[in-house]
N, C-alpha and C positions, 0 to 999 in steps of 0.2 A: 671380509677377509681377502687380502690380496694374494690368493693362492694361484700358482701357475700350473699348467698342465704338466710341465716337466717335473715339478716337485711331486705331483700325484703319481706320475709314471714311475719315478724312482721309488717312492714310498710303496706303491703296489708290489713292485718287484721284491723289495726287502721284506714286506709283510708276507708274501707268498713263500719265500725261501727261509724266512727268519734268519737271514744271514746277509751282512753287508758285503762280504766277499763274493758270494754267489750272485748277488744282485749286480755288483760291479762287472763281473764276468759276462752276465747276460746282456747288460746294457752297453758293454764296451767302454766303461768309464773306469777311472781310478777309484780306489776305495775312499780316499779323502774327498773326492768330488761327490760321491754318494753321501758320505757323512754330512757334508756341507748342505746338500739339498734337504736332507732330513732335518737338520738343525734349523734351517730357515723355515721349513714347514711347521715345525713345533713352535717357533716364535710367533708365526701367524695364528696358529690355533690357540696358543697360550697354555697348553698342557703337554706333558710328555706323552709321546706315542709308543715308545718302547721302554722296557725295563730290562736290565741285565741281572741275571741270577747265575752266579758262577761264570762259566764261559758261554752260556746260552742267552739269547735275547727272546723276549716275549712281548706280545702286544699288550698295551694297557687297555683299560676300558675305552678311553678316548681313541686309541689306535684301532680298536675293533670297529668303532663307529666310522672313523675316516676310511678304513679299508672297504666297508660296504659301499660307501659313496664312490670311492676311487674305482672299484670294479664296475659299478654301474656306469660311470662316466666313460671308462675305457671301452665298455661294450657299445655304448651309444656312438662313440667316435669310430669304432670299427664298422658299425652298421652304416654310418654316414659315408665312410669311404667305399664300402661295398655298393651302396645305393648310387653314388656318383659314377662308379665304374660301370654299373649296369646301364645307367642313362647314356654313358659315352659309348656303350657297346664294345667294351674292351674284353678281349679273350684272355683275361688274366685274373688274378686274385690269389688269396691265400686261404688254404683249408687247414683247420685245426682239428685233428682227429686223435682220439684216445681209444685204444683197444685193450681188451682183457688179454693177459699174457697167453692164454690158450689160443686166442684167435690170431695171434701174430704169425702162426704157421701159414695162414693163407692170406691174411690182410695185406702183407707187403706185396704179394703177387698181384692182388686185385688193384692195389694202389699203383703199382708199376704199369699195369695195363691201362689204367685210367690216365696216368700222366703221359703215356705215349700218345694218347688221343688228344689230350689237352695240355700240350707242353708249356703253355703260358701260365699255368697255375702252379704255384709253389705250395708246399705243405709243411706242417709241423706234426710229427707223429710221436705220440707217447705210448709206450707199452707198460702196463702196470697191472697190479692185481685188482680184484673186484672192488676192494675198499677204495683204492685210488681212483678207479673209474667213477664210482658213485660220488666221490668228493668233487671231481672235476665237473660232473653234471650238476651237482647241487650248487656249486659256486658259479655256474654259467661261464666257465673258463674255456669251453671248447664249442665247436660247431656240432660235431657228431661223435657218437661213441659206438663201438661194436662190442657186444657182450652176449653171454649165453642166457642170461635171465634178467629181464628188466627189473628195476627196483620197485618194490611195492609201496614205499612210503614217500615217493617223490611224484610230482605232477609232470609226467613225461609222455611223449609220443614214441611208441615202440612199434617197429614194423619188421616182420620176419622176412628174411631174404634167402635162407639156405638151411637145409637140415643139419642137425648137430647130434648124430647118434653117439651116445655114451656107451663104451664097451669095457669089459673086464679083461685086463691083459695079464699075462704070466710069462715066466721064463720058458724057453722051448722044452726043457726037461721036467716041467712041473707035472706031478702025478695026475692031475685032473685034465691035462691037455686032450687026451684021447676019449674023454667021457662024452658021449653024444648029447647028454642033457644033464647038466649039473643043477641039482635042486638049490633054490635060493637059500635054504636053511644051512647048506654046506658052507656058505660064506662066513658063518659065525665061527667056524673052526680055523679060519685062515687069518694070518696077519696081513694087514693092508698098508701100503705106502700111500699117504694122503697129502693133499695140499693143506694149507693153513685153514684154521677155522674161519668160516664165513665165505670161503671160495664157492663158486657155483657148482663145480663137480662134487665137492665134498657134501654140500647141502643136498644135492640130488641123491647121492648114495645113502645118506642118513635118512632121507624121506622114504626111499625105496624100502629100506630095512624096517623103519618104524611102521609103515603101512602093513607090514607082514608080521609085526610083533617080534622082530629080530633085533639083535644088537651086535656091534662089532666087538671082537675079542680085544682089540687094541690096534694101534697103528703107529707107524713112523711118520713124522710130519716133515714135509719137504717144502721148500719155498718156490720151486719151479717144476714145470713139466719135464724138463730135461733131467732133473735130479730123480724124479719119479721113474722115468723110463730106464735110467742107468741102474737104479736100485732094484727094480723088478727084473731086469736082465741079469743082474748078479745073483738073483735068487733070494732077495731079502723079504719078499712078500708079493702079494697081488696088487694091482693098481686099477683104478677106474679113470679113464681119460676120454676125451673126445677122439673119435676115430681119425679126425683131421690131423691130430698131432703124432700119429704113429704109422702113417702110410709107408714111410721109408723102412722103418724097422720091421714091419710085417712083410714087406716085399723081400727083404734080405733074410728073413727067417730068424732075426734076433729076438723077436717077441712073437707071441701067439695070442689069439683070442680064446677065452673060455666060453663054452656054449652054456651060459647060465640061464636058467628059466627066467623069463621076464626081460632079458637083454637082447638087443641093445635098448637102452632107455631112449625113447624118441623125444628129442628136444630140438630146438631151433636156434639159429643165430639171429640176433636182433640189431637193427640200426636204431639208435636212441638219441633223442634230443629233448630239451625242455619244451613243454607244451607252450605254444604261443611264441616261441622263439622265431624271429625272422631270419631265415637262413640266407646267407650271402649267395650271390650267383654261383660262386665256386662250390659251395657246400651243397646247393640244390642240384647242381649238375652231377656231383659225385653221388648224391642220394639216388638220383634217377638211374645212374649207371649201376650201382650196387643192386637196387631192387630189380632191375630188368636183366642184368647180364652176369651176376655173380656166379650162378650155376654153370654158365658156359665156360667161364675162365677157370673155375675150380670145382670140377665135378666131385660129388661126395662118394667116397669108396663104398662098395657094397660089402658088409661084414661077411657074408657067406663066401665071397670070393677071396677074402684076405687070409683064410686059413688053409690055403691050398698047399702050403709048404710042409 
């Protein structure tokens, strides 16, 4: 088959977005140009790669097969470029980083510190929920991921680099604020504001309660940590978040920590990539920076000192 790399690149973008329009925007092409490349690729393959149902497009079985090879070829080409750069000793490269939304509160600061030291390195940063991070790791679309709990079902290398204490937050006027020790059983009587099912913090809270034979009364589901903080501050319920996400609100007295028995839940932040993945020079340099210096650039707040307001 006389397939070109350009056709595969265009196809991979359309397959990833399931949108000709978004692929055109990403590749700085017109939509007719994208459609033409896909049509030519389908002619070479001899089978349709996409099917349209209503206003949405989906990959056909042949499309799924081509997508796997297109991603593999794209990865090999990136590694070739990185290897050549390393041989030439160039202080440049591109870092593809995905972080869980909770980690974005400090990840951008760490990335800024890294770029100041390595100005020749450019980066692509995606902030998404846990499901999105897992999908990027599984599809090998990124160099590194920052997340709170490594995936159990994927073959990954996960390295801890910073503590991630999970704390229970409440509005400043909540009746339990001044309790010196709130029994874990008391949480059953409270309404919680939670992230979506499958999120790292929600999983941790559910495990904590399950281990003690406890259950949540119910909860409001929010799609972001900012929504949780605003809801808790308004008095809609309690929340459980990483202490890294509420440092400012605690300092200003807009939120308070509850002294719940068993909290904070001691967790860690992890730097994750696929096992056996050959990291580019840029990615390896960033990895070393995070593992060695993250705590210096973003110290973890002490829960005992956060309730001084």
